[in-house]
N, C-alpha and C positions, 0 to 999 in steps of 0.2 A: 530420440523417440519419446513421445508423450503417451502416457497411459492415463485413462480417465476412469473415474468412479463416482457413483452416486452414494453419498454418505448420509445415512439416516440419523437424525439427532433425537435425543430423549424427548423433546417437545413435539415430535412427529414430523418436523420439517425435513426436507432433503436438500443437501448442498451438492452441487456438481463440482468435483475437484479434478485437478490435473497434476501429474507428477512426471518430471523429466529425469529423475535419478535412474541410473541404468538398471538396477535390480530392484528398485523400490524399497531397499532396506537401508535404514539409517545406522545399522549396527555392523554391517559387513566391513571387513578391513579395507581401508582406503576409500570408503564410500564418501561421496560429496556431502558437505554440510548443506542442509536444507535452507533455502531462502524463500520465504513466502512473498509472492508478488501480489500487491494490493492494487487492483486496476483502477483506472480513472472513471469519470462520470460524464456521459453514459458509455459503457463498454461491457465486454464480457471478460472472463478471467483467464482465457488462454494465455499461457506465459509468453514473454517477449522473445520470439525466435531470433531477431537480430542480436540479442544479447546472450544467446546460448554459448557461443564460443568464449566470450569474455568470462562468463560464469565458470565454465569448465576449466579455463586456464587458471582460475583462482581457487579451484577445489570446491566449487559451489554447485548446487543443483536446484533448479526452480521447482517450487510447489505453488499451486495457486487454486483459486476457486471463483466461480461466478457469485458475486455478492447477491444476497436475497432479492428476488424479483427479476434478476437478469439470467439469460441463458437457461440452463437446466436447474437452477436453484429456486426453491419455493419462496414466495414473498414472506416478509416478516414485518407486518404492520406495526408501526410504533417504534421501530428500532432506532437506536441512537448510533452515533459514531462508535461509542464504547462497546456496543453490542458485537462488533467485529472480533473482539478479543476472545469471547466465548466460542464463536464459530471457528476461528482459527485453531483454538485449542482442541476442539472436537475433531477437526480434520487431522491435526497432528496426532492425536490419540489413535484415530482409526488407521493411520498410515504407519504407526509405530515410531513416530518422531518424538524424541524427548525435548532437546533444546534446538533452537533454530534462530535465524535472523529474519528480518522483515525489510522489504523495500516497497514503498508506495509512490506512485506518480499522480499528480493532480489531485482529483478527489480521493484517490487512494492514500495520499500522504497522511491525512488525519487518522485513517484507519490503521496505518502502520504505527503511528504514535500511540494509538489506543492499545495496541498489543504491547508496546514497550512499557506503557504505564501500568497496565492491568495484569500483565503476565511476566513480572520481573524475574521469576525463577526459571522461566523458559526462554525468554527472548535474550539473545546474546548481545545484539546491537540492532539499531534501526536506522533506516534512511528515509527521509521524506524529500521528494523532488517535486518542485512546483506546487507544493501543497498550500491550501488556504488556511488562514488562522480561524479561530472560532468566530462565529457571527457576533458575539458579544465581547470581542477582544477590546479590553480597556486601552484607550489612547490610540486606537487605529481607526482611520476612516476607511471602513471595510470596502466600500464601493469605489474609492478613488483610483483612477487609472485603468479600470476594467474596460475591455473592448467587448461589444456584444457579439453573440453568436457562438457556435460550437467550433472548436479549434480545428478539427480535421475529420476526414472521412472514416477514421477508425471507429467512430461512434455508430456508423451505419448499421452494423449487424445488431447492436444492442437495441437501437430504435425500432428496427424491423420486427423484432420479437415482442414488441409492446413497450409501454412506458412505465410499467409498475416499478421496475428497479430504479429508473431515473427519478420518479416521483418520490420513492422512499429515500433515495440519496439526498434529494433537494430538501425534504423535510428534516432529515437528520442533520443537515448542515446548519439549519437555523435553530435547532434545539440545543440545549446544553449538551456538551459532548459526553458527559458522564465521567470525566477525569480532567485534570489540569496539567498542562505541559510542565508546570513547576514541580509536579510530583513524579516525574520520570527520573529513574536512577541509573538506567543502563546507558551505554554510549549511544549518542544520536548524531547523525550528520544531516544538516539541513542544507540542501542544494537547490539553488534557484537561479533562473536566467535573469541577467541584468535587464534585458529588454522584454521580459514577459508582460504581455498585455492581457492575457487571459486571467492570470492570478499575479498581480504586480508584486515585485520583489519586496515591497514593504511587508507583505504577509510572511515571507520567509524570515525576514529580519526580525519581525515581531516574535515569531516562534522561537528563533534562536536566542533571543534576548530573554525569553521567559523560561527556557529549559536549562537547568543548571549543568547538564551533562552534554550540551549541544556544541558542535562545531559547525560554523556557517561557511559555506562556499558559494559566493555569488559568481556565476559564470559569465565572463564578459561576452557581449554580442549574442547571447543565447536567448531564445524565446521559450514559449511554454512547452513546445514539443522538441525543439532542437536542443534543449538542455539534456535530452536523453543521449546525445552524442558524447556527453561526459559521464554516462552511466558506468563505463568500464572503470573509471576512477572510483566511483562509489562502491563498486564490487570489490576492488582492491582494498578499499578502506574497510569493508566488512570482513574480508578474508583475514586481514591483519588482526582482527579482534576475535576470530572464531577459533 
C-alpha cells in the first residue's frame, strides 16, 4: 500500500511524498528501514512497484517524493543537485524517519549522492544506478557515447503535467552540484549498465573513481533502463549495511 502526503516546508513550498511502509512508523518493532527513491528525469516520484517485493524481502520500505516542479511538488527555481538533501531531510522529519538509505536511478543518481554527501549523519548507504557525472567532470568527455531522445515511456506522465520539473532538473545538471563525490564518507554503490547509451558507463566509472567509499558494479549487457533488473542486488547490498 502507498500512502501519500503533501509536506509543507519552512520556505513555503510543498513536496508531494509517498510512503510504502506498512504503518508509516520508522520506530515500530520490525518496521522496514526506509529507502528513499530518487526518480529519473523527467518522471514523478511514485515508488517503483516492480521492486516492492525485493525491498520487502530485504527488510526495506520505499519512501519517495516528486522532485520540485514535478507532479504534486511546487517548483524550486534555482535549485541545484545538492538541494535535494534538504528536501529529503524535511520529508524524513515529517514522516518521523531518523536514518535511512537512498537509491537513485538516472537523473536521480546524483540526487542520491547529494544526500550521501550532505546528510552523513542520516544516510546509512547510497546507490546510484545509471547516474550521470557532474557536467564539469574533470577528464570526462561528458557527451561522448550519448544517444539522443528520452529512454522510455515512463516519462510521459511527468511531461504531460508540464515541463517545469524537467527544466529545473536540466539546469541543475549543468550547474555545480553543491558537493563533490570525493567528500562522500558513507558506503556507496555505483551500478551502471555496460551498454548504456543514455548515460554511458564512463560516467559511472568516473563517479566510482572519485568517491573514496564507492564500490562499482558494471552490469554486463545492461542498458539504461534494463540495469534496473539488477536492482534487487542493489537492495541486498543496502540491506547488508542497514
